[in-house]
Short mmCIF file of the C-alpha atoms (twelve columns), coordinates in Angstrom:
data_MODEL
# 
_entry.id   MODEL 
# 
loop_
_atom_site.group_PDB 
_atom_site.id 
_atom_site.type_symbol 
_atom_site.label_atom_id 
_atom_site.label_alt_id 
_atom_site.label_comp_id 
_atom_site.label_asym_id 
_atom_site.label_seq_id 
_atom_site.Cartn_x 
_atom_site.Cartn_y 
_atom_site.Cartn_z 
_atom_site.pdbx_PDB_model_num 
ATOM 1   C CA . ALA A 1   61.523 102.683 93.316  1 
ATOM 2   C CA . ASP A 2   65.081 103.897 93.788  1 
ATOM 3   C CA . ALA A 3   65.821 105.830 96.967  1 
ATOM 4   C CA . LEU A 4   66.526 109.536 96.724  1 
ATOM 5   C CA . PRO A 5   69.927 110.808 97.919  1 
ATOM 6   C CA . GLY A 6   69.944 110.608 101.704 1 
ATOM 7   C CA . GLU A 7   66.650 108.732 101.844 1 
ATOM 8   C CA . ALA A 8   66.576 105.744 104.213 1 
ATOM 9   C CA . LEU A 9   64.103 103.319 105.764 1 
ATOM 10  C CA . HIS A 10  63.037 103.969 109.365 1 
ATOM 11  C CA . ASP A 11  60.997 101.997 111.854 1 
ATOM 12  C CA . VAL A 12  58.765 103.583 114.476 1 
ATOM 13  C CA . GLY A 13  57.083 102.415 117.652 1 
ATOM 14  C CA . GLN A 14  55.291 103.296 120.864 1 
ATOM 15  C CA . ASN A 15  56.851 102.187 124.141 1 
ATOM 16  C CA . PRO A 16  54.971 100.745 127.107 1 
ATOM 17  C CA . VAL A 17  54.800 103.172 130.026 1 
ATOM 18  C CA . ILE A 18  57.680 101.543 131.960 1 
ATOM 19  C CA . ALA A 19  60.100 102.337 129.100 1 
ATOM 20  C CA . SER A 20  58.855 105.869 128.460 1 
ATOM 21  C CA . SER A 21  61.012 108.813 129.494 1 
ATOM 22  C CA . ILE A 22  57.806 110.855 129.741 1 
ATOM 23  C CA . GLY A 23  56.692 108.643 132.618 1 
ATOM 24  C CA . ALA A 24  52.928 108.888 132.841 1 
ATOM 25  C CA . THR A 25  52.310 108.262 129.156 1 
ATOM 26  C CA . GLN A 26  54.077 106.852 126.103 1 
ATOM 27  C CA . HIS A 27  56.145 108.436 123.368 1 
ATOM 28  C CA . THR A 28  57.030 107.356 119.850 1 
ATOM 29  C CA . GLN A 29  60.530 106.217 118.973 1 
ATOM 30  C CA . ALA A 30  62.063 106.125 115.480 1 
ATOM 31  C CA . THR A 31  65.159 104.277 114.291 1 
ATOM 32  C CA . ARG A 32  66.999 104.322 110.984 1 
ATOM 33  C CA . ALA A 33  66.426 100.647 110.258 1 
ATOM 34  C CA . SER A 34  64.348 98.140  108.320 1 
ATOM 35  C CA . ALA A 35  62.940 94.768  109.318 1 
ATOM 36  C CA . LYS A 36  66.087 93.207  107.887 1 
ATOM 37  C CA . ASP A 37  68.151 94.779  110.663 1 
ATOM 38  C CA . PHE A 38  66.116 93.091  113.407 1 
ATOM 39  C CA . PRO A 39  65.125 89.592  112.191 1 
ATOM 40  C CA . LEU A 40  62.798 88.852  115.125 1 
ATOM 41  C CA . MET A 41  60.446 91.593  113.934 1 
ATOM 42  C CA . ALA A 42  60.084 89.864  110.564 1 
ATOM 43  C CA . GLU A 43  59.503 86.345  111.867 1 
ATOM 44  C CA . GLN A 44  56.386 84.511  110.729 1 
ATOM 45  C CA . SER A 45  54.506 81.480  111.998 1 
ATOM 46  C CA . SER A 46  51.241 80.891  110.100 1 
ATOM 47  C CA . PRO A 47  50.248 84.167  108.439 1 
ATOM 48  C CA . LYS A 48  46.757 84.418  106.965 1 
ATOM 49  C CA . TRP A 49  45.586 86.978  104.406 1 
ATOM 50  C CA . PHE A 50  42.437 88.990  105.125 1 
ATOM 51  C CA . GLU A 51  41.067 90.926  102.178 1 
ATOM 52  C CA . ARG A 52  38.893 93.117  104.387 1 
ATOM 53  C CA . ILE A 53  41.943 94.764  105.990 1 
ATOM 54  C CA . GLY A 54  44.274 94.422  102.998 1 
ATOM 55  C CA . GLY A 55  46.909 92.523  104.939 1 
ATOM 56  C CA . SER A 56  47.977 89.318  106.615 1 
ATOM 57  C CA . ILE A 57  47.814 88.576  110.339 1 
ATOM 58  C CA . ASP A 58  50.001 86.205  112.316 1 
ATOM 59  C CA . LEU A 59  50.732 85.204  115.911 1 
ATOM 60  C CA . VAL A 60  54.485 84.924  116.474 1 
ATOM 61  C CA . GLN A 61  55.711 82.987  119.490 1 
ATOM 62  C CA . VAL A 62  58.899 84.403  121.011 1 
ATOM 63  C CA . GLY A 63  59.323 82.965  124.502 1 
ATOM 64  C CA . GLU A 64  58.779 79.514  125.932 1 
ATOM 65  C CA . GLU A 65  55.639 80.619  127.790 1 
ATOM 66  C CA . GLU A 66  52.364 80.696  125.842 1 
ATOM 67  C CA . ASP A 67  51.753 84.388  126.525 1 
ATOM 68  C CA . ALA A 68  55.224 85.497  125.382 1 
ATOM 69  C CA . PHE A 69  54.295 86.468  121.824 1 
ATOM 70  C CA . PHE A 70  53.395 89.314  119.516 1 
ATOM 71  C CA . LEU A 71  50.681 89.730  116.925 1 
ATOM 72  C CA . SER A 72  52.084 90.658  113.512 1 
ATOM 73  C CA . GLY A 73  50.308 92.327  110.606 1 
ATOM 74  C CA . ARG A 74  51.748 92.860  107.118 1 
ATOM 75  C CA . SER A 75  50.452 95.252  104.495 1 
ATOM 76  C CA . ARG A 76  51.648 97.457  101.664 1 
ATOM 77  C CA . ASN A 77  49.199 100.071 102.918 1 
ATOM 78  C CA . PRO A 78  49.536 100.149 106.714 1 
ATOM 79  C CA . ASP A 79  47.908 103.583 106.844 1 
ATOM 80  C CA . SER A 80  44.655 102.345 105.314 1 
ATOM 81  C CA . VAL A 81  41.574 102.895 107.460 1 
ATOM 82  C CA . GLU A 82  40.742 99.186  107.562 1 
ATOM 83  C CA . PHE A 83  44.219 98.069  108.606 1 
ATOM 84  C CA . MET A 84  44.582 100.740 111.290 1 
ATOM 85  C CA . ARG A 85  41.057 100.142 112.603 1 
ATOM 86  C CA . PHE A 86  41.905 96.479  113.135 1 
ATOM 87  C CA . PHE A 87  44.809 97.355  115.429 1 
ATOM 88  C CA . VAL A 88  42.789 99.992  117.275 1 
ATOM 89  C CA . ASP A 89  39.973 97.477  117.840 1 
ATOM 90  C CA . LEU A 90  42.519 94.862  118.887 1 
ATOM 91  C CA . ARG A 91  44.005 97.176  121.478 1 
ATOM 92  C CA . GLN A 92  40.569 98.119  122.774 1 
ATOM 93  C CA . GLY A 93  39.708 94.442  123.042 1 
ATOM 94  C CA . PHE A 94  42.711 93.799  125.268 1 
ATOM 95  C CA . LEU A 95  41.796 96.792  127.444 1 
ATOM 96  C CA . LYS A 96  38.240 95.524  127.835 1 
ATOM 97  C CA . ALA A 97  39.599 92.127  128.883 1 
ATOM 98  C CA . PHE A 98  42.285 93.322  131.294 1 
ATOM 99  C CA . GLY A 99  41.424 96.903  132.151 1 
ATOM 100 C CA . ARG A 100 44.451 99.062  132.895 1 
ATOM 101 C CA . SER A 101 46.564 96.069  133.927 1 
ATOM 102 C CA . VAL A 102 47.849 95.499  130.388 1 
ATOM 103 C CA . ASP A 103 50.288 97.547  128.335 1 
ATOM 104 C CA . PHE A 104 51.563 97.302  124.770 1 
ATOM 105 C CA . ASN A 105 54.700 97.474  122.692 1 
ATOM 106 C CA . VAL A 106 53.653 98.539  119.187 1 
ATOM 107 C CA . THR A 107 56.114 98.909  116.320 1 
ATOM 108 C CA . CYS A 108 56.087 99.317  112.536 1 
ATOM 109 C CA . HIS A 109 58.971 98.064  110.401 1 
ATOM 110 C CA . PRO A 110 59.469 98.657  106.668 1 
ATOM 111 C CA . ALA A 111 60.586 95.690  104.601 1 
ATOM 112 C CA . GLU A 112 62.745 96.049  101.535 1 
ATOM 113 C CA . ASP A 113 60.067 94.444  99.344  1 
ATOM 114 C CA . GLY A 114 57.635 97.304  100.017 1 
ATOM 115 C CA . GLU A 115 55.623 95.693  102.788 1 
ATOM 116 C CA . TYR A 116 55.248 97.136  106.270 1 
ATOM 117 C CA . ILE A 117 55.188 94.956  109.374 1 
ATOM 118 C CA . VAL A 118 53.164 96.131  112.371 1 
ATOM 119 C CA . ASN A 119 53.807 94.194  115.578 1 
ATOM 120 C CA . LEU A 120 51.754 94.471  118.759 1 
ATOM 121 C CA . ALA A 121 52.912 92.706  121.913 1 
ATOM 122 C CA . PRO A 122 50.542 92.784  124.898 1 
ATOM 123 C CA . VAL A 123 52.702 92.948  128.027 1 
ATOM 124 C CA . ALA A 124 52.279 93.239  131.770 1 
ATOM 125 C CA . CYS A 125 52.404 96.676  133.402 1 
ATOM 126 C CA . MET A 126 55.971 96.378  134.617 1 
ATOM 127 C CA . GLN A 127 56.816 98.282  137.796 1 
ATOM 128 C CA . ARG A 128 59.966 99.878  139.151 1 
ATOM 129 C CA . ILE A 129 60.213 99.008  142.828 1 
ATOM 130 C CA . THR A 130 62.506 100.011 145.692 1 
ATOM 131 C CA . VAL A 131 64.662 97.314  147.276 1 
ATOM 132 C CA . PRO A 132 67.444 97.423  149.890 1 
ATOM 133 C CA . GLN A 133 70.632 99.067  148.664 1 
ATOM 134 C CA . GLY A 134 72.854 96.517  146.986 1 
ATOM 135 C CA . GLU A 135 70.043 94.104  146.087 1 
ATOM 136 C CA . GLY A 136 68.755 95.837  142.965 1 
ATOM 137 C CA . CYS A 137 69.857 96.394  139.388 1 
ATOM 138 C CA . LEU A 138 73.578 97.167  139.113 1 
ATOM 139 C CA . GLY A 139 73.800 96.747  142.888 1 
ATOM 140 C CA . LEU A 140 71.570 99.767  143.496 1 
ATOM 141 C CA . ASN A 141 68.277 100.184 145.396 1 
ATOM 142 C CA . PHE A 142 65.734 99.567  142.627 1 
ATOM 143 C CA . ASP A 143 64.460 96.607  140.668 1 
ATOM 144 C CA . PHE A 144 61.820 95.919  138.014 1 
ATOM 145 C CA . GLU A 145 58.934 93.565  138.699 1 
ATOM 146 C CA . ASN A 146 56.224 91.874  136.696 1 
ATOM 147 C CA . PRO A 147 53.338 92.236  139.187 1 
ATOM 148 C CA . ASP A 148 51.339 89.451  137.525 1 
ATOM 149 C CA . LEU A 149 54.154 86.957  138.092 1 
ATOM 150 C CA . GLY A 150 55.737 88.349  141.252 1 
ATOM 151 C CA . GLU A 151 59.123 88.046  139.531 1 
ATOM 152 C CA . ARG A 152 61.975 90.575  139.353 1 
ATOM 153 C CA . VAL A 153 64.450 91.196  136.575 1 
ATOM 154 C CA . THR A 154 67.399 90.571  138.913 1 
ATOM 155 C CA . GLN A 155 66.129 87.006  139.289 1 
ATOM 156 C CA . LYS A 156 66.564 86.478  135.564 1 
ATOM 157 C CA . ARG A 157 69.550 86.323  133.239 1 
ATOM 158 C CA . LEU A 158 68.566 89.560  131.511 1 
ATOM 159 C CA . PRO A 159 70.441 92.760  130.606 1 
ATOM 160 C CA . VAL A 160 67.260 94.874  130.464 1 
ATOM 161 C CA . ALA A 161 63.794 94.752  132.014 1 
ATOM 162 C CA . SER A 162 61.216 95.694  129.366 1 
ATOM 163 C CA . VAL A 163 59.892 94.619  125.990 1 
ATOM 164 C CA . ASP A 164 59.890 98.021  124.297 1 
ATOM 165 C CA . CYS A 165 60.654 99.631  120.938 1 
ATOM 166 C CA . SER A 166 64.373 99.099  121.384 1 
ATOM 167 C CA . HIS A 167 64.854 96.008  123.529 1 
ATOM 168 C CA . GLY A 168 61.838 94.177  122.109 1 
ATOM 169 C CA . LYS A 169 63.443 93.955  118.687 1 
ATOM 170 C CA . GLY A 170 66.943 93.143  119.952 1 
ATOM 171 C CA . ASN A 171 68.559 96.589  120.161 1 
ATOM 172 C CA . ILE A 172 69.837 96.140  123.716 1 
ATOM 173 C CA . LEU A 173 71.126 99.120  125.725 1 
ATOM 174 C CA . ALA A 174 73.512 97.241  127.998 1 
ATOM 175 C CA . ALA A 175 74.599 99.293  131.036 1 
ATOM 176 C CA . SER A 176 77.554 97.146  132.126 1 
ATOM 177 C CA . ASP A 177 80.055 94.604  130.833 1 
ATOM 178 C CA . THR A 178 78.034 91.847  132.507 1 
ATOM 179 C CA . TYR A 179 74.834 92.964  130.799 1 
ATOM 180 C CA . TRP A 180 76.744 93.166  127.507 1 
ATOM 181 C CA . GLU A 181 77.773 89.524  127.838 1 
ATOM 182 C CA . ILE A 182 74.186 88.514  128.629 1 
ATOM 183 C CA . ALA A 183 72.911 90.462  125.617 1 
ATOM 184 C CA . LEU A 184 75.195 88.362  123.424 1 
ATOM 185 C CA . ASP A 185 73.026 85.330  124.243 1 
ATOM 186 C CA . GLY A 186 70.977 86.587  121.302 1 
ATOM 187 C CA . ARG A 187 67.659 84.917  120.617 1 
ATOM 188 C CA . SER A 188 67.609 82.979  123.890 1 
ATOM 189 C CA . MET A 189 67.944 86.281  125.764 1 
ATOM 190 C CA . LEU A 190 64.979 87.708  123.848 1 
ATOM 191 C CA . GLN A 191 62.965 84.610  124.690 1 
ATOM 192 C CA . ARG A 192 63.644 85.175  128.387 1 
ATOM 193 C CA . LEU A 193 62.787 88.881  128.064 1 
ATOM 194 C CA . TYR A 194 59.405 88.176  126.472 1 
ATOM 195 C CA . ASP A 195 58.735 85.450  129.057 1 
ATOM 196 C CA . PHE A 196 59.473 87.905  131.871 1 
ATOM 197 C CA . ASN A 197 57.224 90.626  130.390 1 
ATOM 198 C CA . ARG A 198 54.316 88.371  129.487 1 
ATOM 199 C CA . LYS A 199 50.727 89.180  130.398 1 
ATOM 200 C CA . PRO A 200 49.098 85.944  131.621 1 
ATOM 201 C CA . GLY A 201 46.017 85.077  129.591 1 
ATOM 202 C CA . SER A 202 46.856 87.389  126.691 1 
ATOM 203 C CA . ARG A 203 47.344 84.659  124.095 1 
ATOM 204 C CA . ALA A 204 43.828 83.302  124.719 1 
ATOM 205 C CA . VAL A 205 42.392 86.816  124.502 1 
ATOM 206 C CA . ALA A 206 44.259 87.392  121.237 1 
ATOM 207 C CA . GLY A 207 42.773 84.249  119.730 1 
ATOM 208 C CA . ALA A 208 39.251 85.262  120.709 1 
ATOM 209 C CA . LEU A 209 39.738 88.789  119.354 1 
ATOM 210 C CA . LEU A 210 41.013 87.527  116.016 1 
ATOM 211 C CA . GLU A 211 37.888 85.425  115.603 1 
ATOM 212 C CA . GLU A 212 35.672 88.353  116.598 1 
ATOM 213 C CA . LEU A 213 37.380 90.956  114.411 1 
ATOM 214 C CA . LEU A 214 38.331 88.975  111.316 1 
ATOM 215 C CA . GLU A 215 36.201 85.847  110.935 1 
# 
């Protein structure tokens, strides 16, 4: 159907805690954009249609590490009970496997053909830590660490620390000229970002949950 005057496509998502301005919980974030604006969010690998949820499900590899991925669902009716229940059950399955040591970046992107793409990336619970002045981000006294890997963002060629509703799709908020130049690495930068935020073991859990919930 034709758009009404002033009508535009928007995406929406829920940040992991580390990227939330609320702090102790998450908030939703909306952007005037479609999947076309952020190609990574529309990538596909081997999508499979499941009649029971009225949509297709796919595992999309982003980084070089096995656990640097997101699970992608496509449907023309993303608000259907069956489709939403699948993602709720999926999230609960990850929480049962990892407890409170896993977080999520969850986004929904409209496509111009009428489909909606829901992406869920299980990520580590990233932590902001205090470091000696001059050794942290932007030469300050703080850094961001993946506690599962024992790695810090300042050890990586990255302009940001978290896979979230903005950075996870490629909308990078670069805080310096140096970070701006790093952001221009494009896809390779996103690969490093997903590698840094990965939750070890999450890809295996995802595979088991897909068999349990859909087969």
